[in-house]
C-alpha positions as CSV (number, residue, x, y, z in Angstrom):
1,M,10.6,-2.4,-14.0
2,I,8.0,-0.2,-12.3
3,R,9.4,2.1,-9.4
4,T,6.7,2.7,-6.8
5,K,6.6,4.9,-3.7
6,D,5.6,3.9,-0.3
7,V,2.8,5.7,1.7
8,Q,5.4,7.6,3.7
9,T,7.2,9.0,0.7
10,I,4.0,9.9,-1.0
11,V,2.6,11.7,1.9
12,T,5.8,13.5,2.7
13,E,6.2,14.9,-1.0
14,W,2.5,16.0,-0.7
15,L,2.9,17.9,2.6
16,I,6.1,19.8,1.3
17,A,4.3,20.6,-2.0
18,H,1.5,22.0,-0.2
19,G,3.5,23.9,2.5
20,Y,2.8,21.8,5.7
21,D,5.3,21.1,8.4
22,G,4.0,17.5,9.4
23,L,1.0,15.6,10.5
24,C,-1.4,16.1,13.6
25,G,-4.0,14.0,15.1
26,E,-5.6,13.6,18.4
27,G,-3.0,13.4,21.0
28,C,-0.1,13.3,18.7
29,G,1.8,15.1,16.0
30,C,5.0,14.7,14.0
31,R,7.2,16.8,11.9
32,L,8.3,16.1,8.5
33,A,11.8,15.1,9.6
34,D,10.2,12.3,11.7
35,L,7.2,11.4,10.0
36,M,4.9,8.6,11.2
37,P,7.2,7.5,13.8
38,C,4.7,4.7,14.7
39,S,5.6,3.2,11.4
40,Q,2.3,3.4,9.9
41,P,-0.3,6.1,8.7
42,S,-3.1,6.5,11.1
43,P,-6.5,7.3,9.7
44,G,-6.9,10.2,12.0
45,C,-3.8,12.1,11.0
46,M,-4.3,15.4,9.1
47,A,-1.8,17.8,7.4
48,G,-0.6,20.4,10.1
49,Y,1.6,23.2,11.0
50,E,4.3,23.4,13.6
51,S,3.5,25.6,16.6
52,K,4.8,26.7,19.8
53,C,4.2,24.0,22.7
54,V,1.0,25.2,24.8
55,C,0.2,22.0,26.7
56,G,2.7,23.0,29.6
57,D,4.2,19.6,29.7
58,G,7.6,20.7,28.5
59,C,7.1,19.5,24.8
60,D,9.1,20.9,22.1
61,F,6.3,21.6,19.5
62,D,2.7,21.3,18.7
63,M,1.3,20.5,15.5
64,V,-1.9,22.2,14.7
65,L,-4.4,22.4,11.8
66,E,-4.4,25.9,11.1
67,R,-1.1,27.9,10.1
68,P,0.0,29.8,13.3
69,D,0.5,33.6,12.6
70,K,4.0,34.3,11.5
71,A,4.6,37.7,13.0
72,P,7.9,39.3,12.4
């Protein structure tokens, strides 16, 4: 029996292997722990890094394309 992986598992493993925190896209972002909450991959999603929320609407985090500085 051939065992296959679903898209979410493949994407999660790739993101972890390459040091990313989740996915980001226009107007959305998701962490690895809650990857693809819309239940499907979006063609506009890209690998991203977690960052402090800067939108000012009380969000917990933002996902950005470039790794934020990790200053001590």
